[in-house]
C-alpha positions in Angstrom: -36.1 25.5 -11.5 -33.5 26.6 -14.0 -31.2 27.9 -11.3 -31.4 24.6 -9.6 -30.4 22.7 -12.8 -27.5 25.1 -13.4 -26.3 24.7 -9.8 -26.4 20.9 -10.1 -24.5 21.0 -13.4 -21.8 23.3 -12.0 -21.5 21.2 -8.8 -21.2 18.1 -11.0 -18.5 19.7 -13.1 -16.5 20.8 -10.0 -16.8 17.3 -8.4 -15.7 15.6 -11.6 -12.7 18.0 -12.0 -11.7 17.4 -8.3 -12.0 13.7 -8.8 -9.9 13.9 -11.9 -7.2 15.9 -10.1 -7.0 13.3 -7.4 -6.7 10.5 -10.0 -3.8 12.4 -11.6 -2.1 12.9 -8.1 -2.5 9.1 -7.5 -0.9 8.3 -10.9 2.0 10.8 -10.3 2.7 9.5 -6.8 2.6 5.9 -7.9 5.1 6.6 -10.8 7.7 7.9 -8.4 10.2 5.3 -6.9 11.5 6.8 -3.7 13.6 3.9 -2.6 16.0 5.1 0.0 17.7 3.7 3.2 15.0 3.3 5.8 14.5 1.7 9.2 12.1 -0.9 7.7 10.4 -2.0 4.5 6.6 -2.5 4.9 4.8 -4.7 2.4 1.0 -4.3 2.1 -0.7 -7.7 2.1 -2.8 -9.0 -0.7 -4.7 -12.3 -1.3 -3.1 -15.6 -0.5 -4.4 -19.0 -1.7 -3.9 -21.9 0.6 -0.6 -20.7 1.9 0.7 -19.3 -1.5 0.8 -15.6 -2.2 -1.4 -14.4 -5.1 0.5 -13.1 -8.1 -0.1 -9.5 -6.9 1.1 -10.3 -3.4 4.1 -12.3 -4.8 5.1 -9.3 -7.0 5.1 -7.0 -3.9 7.1 -9.6 -1.8 9.7 -10.1 -4.6 10.2 -6.3 -4.8 10.6 -6.0 -1.1 13.2 -8.8 -1.2 15.1 -6.9 -3.9 15.0 -3.7 -1.8 16.2 -5.7 1.3 19.0 -7.3 -0.7 20.1 -3.9 -1.9 20.6 -3.0 1.8 17.9 -0.4 2.1 16.5 -1.7 5.4 17.4 -4.3 8.0 13.9 -5.8 8.2 10.7 -6.4 6.1 7.4 -6.0 7.8 4.6 -8.0 6.1 1.1 -6.9 6.8 -2.3 -8.6 6.3 -4.8 -10.4 8.4 -6.9 -13.5 7.8 -9.3 -13.1 4.9 -12.9 -14.5 4.9 -12.8 -18.3 4.6 -9.0 -18.4 5.2 -7.1 -20.0 8.0 -3.8 -18.3 7.4 -3.0 -14.6 7.5 -1.5 -12.8 4.5 1.3 -11.7 6.8 2.3 -15.2 7.8 2.1 -16.4 4.2 4.2 -13.5 3.0 6.8 -14.0 5.8 7.1 -17.7 4.9 7.5 -16.8 1.2 10.3 -14.3 2.0 12.2 -16.8 4.2 11.8 -19.3 1.3 13.6 -16.8 -1.0 16.6 -17.1 1.4 16.0 -14.1 3.6 17.0 -14.6 7.3 14.1 -15.6 9.4 14.7 -12.6 11.7 14.6 -10.2 8.8 10.9 -10.9 7.9 8.3 -10.0 10.5 4.6 -10.8 10.2 2.1 -8.1 11.4 -1.1 -10.1 11.3 -3.8 -7.6 12.5 -4.3 -5.5 9.4 -7.6 -6.1 7.6 -7.5 -2.9 5.5 -5.0 -0.2 4.5 -5.4 1.9 7.6 -5.2 -1.0 10.0 -2.1 -2.4 8.3 -0.3 0.9 8.5 -1.4 1.3 12.1 0.3 -2.1 12.8 3.4 -0.8 11.1 3.3 2.3 13.2 2.8 0.2 16.3 5.9 -1.9 15.5 7.9 1.3 15.3 6.7 2.6 18.7 9.6 2.5 21.2 12.2 2.1 18.4 14.5 4.9 17.3 13.6 5.4 13.7 10.4 6.2 11.8 11.5 5.9 8.2 9.5 3.3 6.4 9.8 2.2 2.7 6.3 1.2 1.7 5.8 -1.5 -1.0 2.5 -2.1 -2.7 1.0 -1.4 -6.1 1.4 2.0 -7.7 -2.2 3.0 -7.4 -2.0 2.5 -3.6 0.9 4.8 -2.9 -0.8 8.2 -2.3 -3.3 6.7 0.2 -0.5 4.8 2.0 1.6 8.0 2.3 -1.4 9.9 3.8 -2.1 7.3 6.4 1.6 6.7 7.3 2.2 10.5 7.8 -0.9 10.7 9.9 0.4 7.9 12.1 3.7 9.6 12.7 5.9 7.7 10.2 8.2 9.1 7.6 7.1 7.3 4.5 8.9 6.6 1.2 7.2 4.6 -1.6 8.4 2.0 -4.1 5.7 0.3 -6.2 6.1 -3.3 -7.2 7.2 -3.0 -10.9 6.1 -6.5 -11.9 2.6 -6.4 -10.5 0.0 -8.1 -12.7 -2.2 -5.0 -12.0 0.4 -2.7 -13.5 0.8 -5.0 -16.5 -2.9 -4.8 -17.3 -3.8 -1.2 -18.4 -7.6 -1.6 -18.0 -7.3 -3.1 -14.6 -4.7 -0.5 -13.5 -6.9 2.3 -14.7 -9.9 0.9 -12.8 -7.9 0.9 -9.6 -6.7 4.5 -10.3 -10.3 5.6 -10.8 -11.4 4.0 -7.5 -8.6 5.7 -5.7 -10.1 9.0 -6.9 -12.8 8.4 -4.3 -10.8 6.5 -1.7 -8.0 9.1 -1.3 -10.4 12.0 -0.4 -12.3 9.7 2.1 -9.0 8.8 3.7 -7.8 12.4 3.8 -11.1 13.6 5.4 -12.1 10.8 7.7 -9.2 8.6 8.7 -7.3 10.4 11.4 
């Protein structure tokens, strides 16, 4: 009985330390801005409200537009499918927003099939198929970057990350910390099971 309790305690400590190490890795990866010339910028979708990007999505799109205007890529790929109860895809709303900012219509491409992180990056990888390059500059929130990098590398892309600096999530320490803690479980799941 006593051995069983000790084993459970040690296992719990090891799991907790491993989870903590992943959370630290998520934070470190999210803090790095790897903006570099790429073949495309890919923006991960977020909520949209009746054709308007949510504040989180808008921060990501604004950052992607800044990177595009700096000449880091010739095109922005906007991901995101149709959410429950919606009639518009996040990708279409994001593309329309970018064009409204003055970007050329041909420079913003909607990839509508993504309903989660893996599916969105798979859409990005599909867009690259048959094209010469594989370098993609990923734009999302800081907490998301390690998982995006893992998925993109698995799908044959060469990923670089640049988190949206003005995200409302980043501006709210409690909320940001909650997302970091959640990634402590999501990243190992992605690493082990999403191939």
